[in-house]
C-alpha positions in Angstrom: 318.2 1.4 165.8 315.2 3.8 165.0 315.3 7.4 165.8 312.3 7.5 167.9 312.0 4.6 170.7 308.5 3.0 170.9 306.3 5.8 172.2 302.5 6.7 173.1 301.4 10.4 172.6 300.7 10.5 176.4 304.4 10.1 177.2 305.0 13.6 175.7 305.2 13.4 171.9 303.6 16.5 170.4 301.9 15.2 167.1 299.3 17.1 164.7 297.4 14.6 163.3 295.9 15.7 160.0 295.7 12.6 158.0 292.4 11.1 157.1 293.8 7.6 156.7 295.7 5.3 159.0 297.9 2.1 158.6 296.2 -0.9 159.2 298.9 -3.2 158.8 302.9 -2.7 158.9 304.8 -4.4 156.2 307.2 -7.1 157.1 310.7 -5.5 158.6 308.6 -2.4 159.9 308.4 -1.8 163.7 305.7 0.6 165.0 307.6 3.3 167.0 304.7 5.7 167.6 301.2 4.9 168.9 298.4 7.1 169.1 296.0 7.1 172.5 293.5 5.4 170.1 296.0 2.6 169.0 296.6 3.9 165.5 300.0 3.7 164.0 301.5 7.3 164.2 305.1 6.2 163.3 307.0 3.2 162.0 310.7 2.4 161.1 312.9 -0.3 159.5 315.3 -1.9 162.1 318.8 -2.3 160.8 318.4 0.4 158.3 320.2 3.6 158.8 317.4 5.9 158.1 313.7 4.7 157.3 311.0 6.2 159.0 307.4 7.1 158.3 305.2 9.3 160.4 301.5 10.1 160.0 302.0 13.7 161.1 303.4 17.0 159.7 306.4 17.3 162.1 307.6 20.3 160.2 304.9 22.3 161.3 306.0 21.8 165.0 309.8 22.0 164.6 309.7 25.6 166.3 307.5 24.5 169.4 308.6 20.9 170.0 312.4 19.8 170.2 311.6 16.2 169.4 309.8 17.1 166.0 312.8 19.6 165.5 315.3 16.5 166.0 313.3 14.4 163.7 313.4 17.1 161.0 317.0 17.7 161.5 317.8 14.0 161.2 316.0 13.7 158.0 317.9 16.6 156.5 321.2 15.1 157.6 320.2 11.7 156.2 319.6 13.7 153.0 322.7 15.3 152.8 
């Protein structure tokens, strides 16, 4: 089960899209989990894996102001421990 269920930015997820590149096609086994209002992939994960996640924003810059981003960073740190 991915950390983030499928979301769109208008459902309240705060992202700071600082990237100049985008994912055009996900590899087999990946599921799009976060979608920007313009339809771009902002996040993806691998189903059935304990912790494989990709995000297209700098969640660590938002952890002090957004609970979801703080949980995402905390989950990453815990998975690395």
